[in-house]
N, C-alpha and C positions, 0 to 999 in steps of 0.2 A: 576868441578866433577869430584873426584875419589873414584874408588869401590876399595876396597881391599876382597883379598880371601885368609885368612889364611889357612892352615893345620890345620884339624879335630886333636886331642889331646887326645881325651877319647880314652881307651885301647880300641883298635879290630875295631873301627872307620875307615874305608875304603872308603867313598863317599867323594867327595866334590862338595861344595855347587853351582857351575857351569861347565858345560862341555864347552871346547872349542866352540860349538856352539853357546852354549847362549852369551858366554864372547864374540863371533863375532858380535852380535845382539849391543853391548852396547859399540863395538870402531868402529862402523860404525856409530856413531850419534855421535862420538867426546869425547865419558864420555872415560876418562883413567881408566884401571882396571889393579890394583897388583895381582900378582897372587904369591905366597909363594911357593919358588919352590919344589920341588916335593910331593907339595897335591895333584895332582890328579895321582899320581903313581899309586897307589895301587887297583884307579878305571879305570885302563888302558886310562888314560889321559897324556900323559907325555907333558915336558918342555915345545917341540918345536911344539906341536900343539898349545900351549897357545901361545906362542910368533907370529906364522903365522896368528892366530886369530885377532892379535895387541894387546894381553897384555904384561904389562913385569914383568919380573921372577924376584924375590928378595929373599935372602935365610935369612932374619935376619926377624922375626915376630914382634919384636918392632916396627920397621921402617914402615911397613905395617897399623901397630894402628896407629903411629902418623902422618904418610902422611892422609891415609882417611878417606872419609865424610863418607862413608857409610863402614860397615862393612858385609859381607855374610858369614854365617857359616850353618852347619847343623845342630850337635849339641850342641848348644850357651847355656848362662848360666842360669841355672837350669835343662835342660834337662841333661848337663850333672855337674852332681854334683860331679865327682870324682877330676879334676885340672884345673876347669876353673876358679879360684881364680887369675892364675896369668894374665887374659887377663883381670878382674876386672881391677886390676891396671893399665893398660894400656889406658882403657877409656876415653877418655875426654869430656869435656863441649861442648854439638851441635853436637857430632856424633848420627849416626844411625846404630845400628846393629839387622843385622835379621836374624834370625832362627829360629828353634825347639828350645824350651823355657820351656817344658812341666809346663806349667802356672798354671794349677788347681791344678796339687799336689806339685809344687814348687813356692808358690807366692812369698816368701822370694825375690828370685833372682830378681823379678822386684824391688822392691824395695831399692835394693842394687845396681843395673842397677842405676835407678835414683838419688840415692847420687851423682853418679859421674859427675850426669847434662847432661849424654847422654840418648838418646830415643830409646829404643827396641822394634821391633814387634812382636812379638809372631806367628810363623803361625798355628801352632795349632787352632788358636780361627779365623780364615780364615771363615766367615758366611756361611754358606751352604745355599750362592742363587746362581741365576742362573747367574748372573752377577764377581759371584769368583767360579767358578766350575775348572778354569784354573788355579787358584792359590793352589788349595786343596791340599797339602803335605800330608796331612793323610788319603786321597783316593790312590794318588802316591803311597806311601809305604804300602799302606794294598792290592791294588792290587797286588805286588810283593812279600809279603810277605803270602797273599792267595794262589801265585800259588807253592813258595817255598817250603811250609808246607806239599804241598802234595808229593814232591819229599822226602822231609826227610822222611817222613811216607812211603812211599817207599822199601828206602834206609834201614829205620833198622824194616822193616816187612820182616820175614821168608816165604810169599806169594808174590806170584806175583798177579800184577791188572786183567790184560785182562783173557777170555775163551782162552783158546786154547785145540784143538782137533788135537792130537797125538797117532802115532803107539804106546806109550806108555801109554795113555789112555785121557781125558777129563778130563781138570783144570778148574775147577769152578773159577768166578772170583771172585774176592775178593770185599767183601761188605765194604763199607765205608758211616760214620756218617759224616757230618759236622754240630755242635753245635755254631750256632752263624752266621747268614747272613747279614751279613753288606760286605763293599765292598769285605775285605777278603774271607768270607765264599763263595759270589757269586765264587770270582776265584779258590777258591779250589774246590768247587762243580764244574767246567767246567773244570780243569784240569782233575781231576780224573773220571771225566766223558771220557776225551777224551785218557786217561790210558788205559780205558775200561772197569773200575770199575762200580758194582752196587752201586748206588750211592746215600744216601738220607743225608735230612736235617730237622735241627729242630730251630726255633727261637719264642723267645714267640709275637711277635711282626706279626699282622694277616696281614699286608701289605707286608709280606717276602714272606707269600705263594706262589705269582703268580709272584713272583721273582724268587721263587726255581724251582718252574715248566720252565723257561725261559733258565735255562742254561742247561735242561734238567735231574733234579733230581729230585726224588719225596719227598715230604714235610711229615713229621711226625708229626701229630695230636693227641697232648694231651687232654686231658676234663680238664681244665681250663679256667678260667674266664681272656682273653686276654684283656679286652677292657681299661685299664688303664696299658697297659705295653712300648709305646713310646711317647718319650720325647720329647725335643725339637730337630731341626735338622737331627730327624731319627735314632739320639740313642735310645738304650732300657734305660728305665728308671729302675733304683734300687728300687728291689720289697722288701716285709715283708718277713719274716723265715716263715710264714704259705702258702705262695705262693712257697717259695723253697722247704719247705720240700714234699709239694704236688707235684712236679713237679721231683723233684729224684727220690719220689716212683715212677713213671709212666715212667723215662724213663729206669729203673731198668732193664725193662725188652727187651728194645729196644737194649741198651749198650750191651746185652749176646748177640746179634746174631752178632754182628761187631767186621771185623776185623782189622781195622783203624777206629779210632776216631781221629777227629781235631779238637779243640776246640777254638773259638777265640771270645768269649763275653765279649767285655770292657764297662766299663762306667768311661766317661770322668772324670777323677779326685778324682776318688777313686777304693777300691779295686777292684779285679774281683772277680765277684761272683762265687762260688764252684757249677757246671753243674755234676762233676763227684767225687762222696762219696767215701769212700775206699770200703765201702758195694760192689759200684757198680763194680767198679776195680774186687771186689774179686767172682762178679756174672763173668766175662768178658770170653773169650776162654785164654787157653794158648797160648802163644805167641803173643797176639793181641800187637797194638801198639794206644800211645796216644802222640797225639802233640797238646802240651799246648802252642798256640800262646799268652796267655798272663799271662804266666809266667813270666816278666818282672813286673805283677802289684798284683802280687800273686797268680796267677795259677786260674783256671777253675776246676783243678781237687786236691783235697785235698794231695795230695802224691806227687805233681810234685815238683822239686827241681829245681832252675833256675840256667840254665846255665849247667844244667848236663841232662845223660839220667842213670834212673836205672832201675832195674828190680826189682816190688812191686807184689805178688802175682801171678809168672810167666805172669804177663804182662810189655809191654816196656814202659816205658812214657818218654816222652822227653821233657825236659824243655828251648827253647831255646830262645839265645838273639841275640838283635837288627837282625833281615832274613834280612830284606833287604839290610846292609852291606854286605851280600854274595853273593849280587846281584849289587856288586856296579856300575859297567859301564853301565845301565840302569838303576838305582834308582838313579844316577848323574845326567844322561840325562832328566830325570823326574824334579827331584826335581829344576835342573837347571831351567826347562822351568817354575815350580811354578813362581820361582823364577821372574825369566824373566818380567812375565806377571803381577806379583805386581811392578817390578820396570818402567814398563809403566803406572802405574797407580800415581805412586809418584815422577815420573819427568816429566819437562814441555819438550815445542819442543824443548828448550837449555838447556836440561840436568843437568839442576838446580832442588834442590828436593826442594818439594810445597807438603806437607800432609796437606791433607785436612781434618778438623777434622769435617765436617760435612757430610764428606764422611762414608757409614755404611763400609764401608771393613777394611775404615783405625781407623774410634772407634774405631771398632770390636778389634781391632789385636793389637792398640797402648797399649802397658801397662808400658812404663816410656817416664816421657816427662817432659820437662823443672824444673827438682828436684822432680816430684811429680808421684804419680800410678793415672792415669786417668781413667781406666777402672770401671767403676764401679763395677763390678762382683767380682774384683781381689782385691777389697779395700776393699771389705766385707767381703774376706778370710782374707786378713791382719786385720782385726781389724780397719780399718782406720775411718772415716768418710767424709761423702759425701763431694763430693766437687762442686763450683757453674761452671758449663757450662756455657764457654763465647756467650756472641750472633756472629751474622755472623760478624755484623760491630767490632767487639770487637777485633777479631780474625786477627791476621797477618800470612801470608806466612812464614813458615818456613824455613831459609836461616843457611848452616852450617857456624861455629861458624870462619873460616878463611873466608869465604866468605863475612860478617860483616867486618871483619877485615879490606880486601882491599878495602872493600868503602867508 
């Protein structure tokens, strides 16, 4: 079995799919690992560390794709819509690609990979079950994004976070509001609290209240019917316009008191909901800051501009892109561990690939296989008809094309 780790080619992406420590776990099991030269340099992992972990560094990207049975990427097809077409041309039948593919927003990418005969696992689709927690890249990256968002807000704000009693007088602590309390939001709450801010948090899901309190923040409670606000996997469900309008009205008074607002609300495969309207921005304090972690999905603020920091109505609005990439060293370490755990599931004790299509994790993440898009929801998004699911007796272990030829 040969695993290939090419450099990330999307502009601004500093992460790498595996750290040297993750690679070591594979080479210890006699799995051959090829790493493109300088693939980990931007994340703080030099080629020498990969070589010490037993990997072979190769300059030619095409050689890695031509040789490897499994390709590991951070931003793969669908997630990297900028320049991944060149990689698509390098895929071959029987090969497996694993990475983030933004499958719900870019389902066409799965169809394109399937057309090459290659298989693809989209890591965003890892089910939220106990057995899969150690493979959950979304939670890993959201943890880092939540932490970094507070630092972005602190840097942009003209205020400090903690209360200080000095000879020049007492400085009041900053008031920070976190909107959307998933993994990123909870980490943002905890980070802002550690910096000394007065932290409040809001989420439409009633279950979030205890989580908010657990990290030292105060829950904001609005007079809304929240009985149908949580969907599958613990994500917030998309709400109707009447609900959102009432929510915005009630939130206007809350946001007017804040110094920093961090918004994190996202709905998988859909545009982010607007939580902060222009009217709400107008009501905010001069010099207040909004850090919109949902900027890449259209933003939670009406005025957010993706990838830019703007000033509107005397409020600083930051729309950061690819926040985990700014923490590439630890982001790669966490991502690599998630990848390592997944590989332990799909590789047998001899290091051979064995995709068990009856396994909930494999079935839930496999978006291209044997020339088809087997994932039922992905097929629905693509307008494809349902395909017959083979019985257990009909299924055969998946073996890379090169090994089939050797036999």
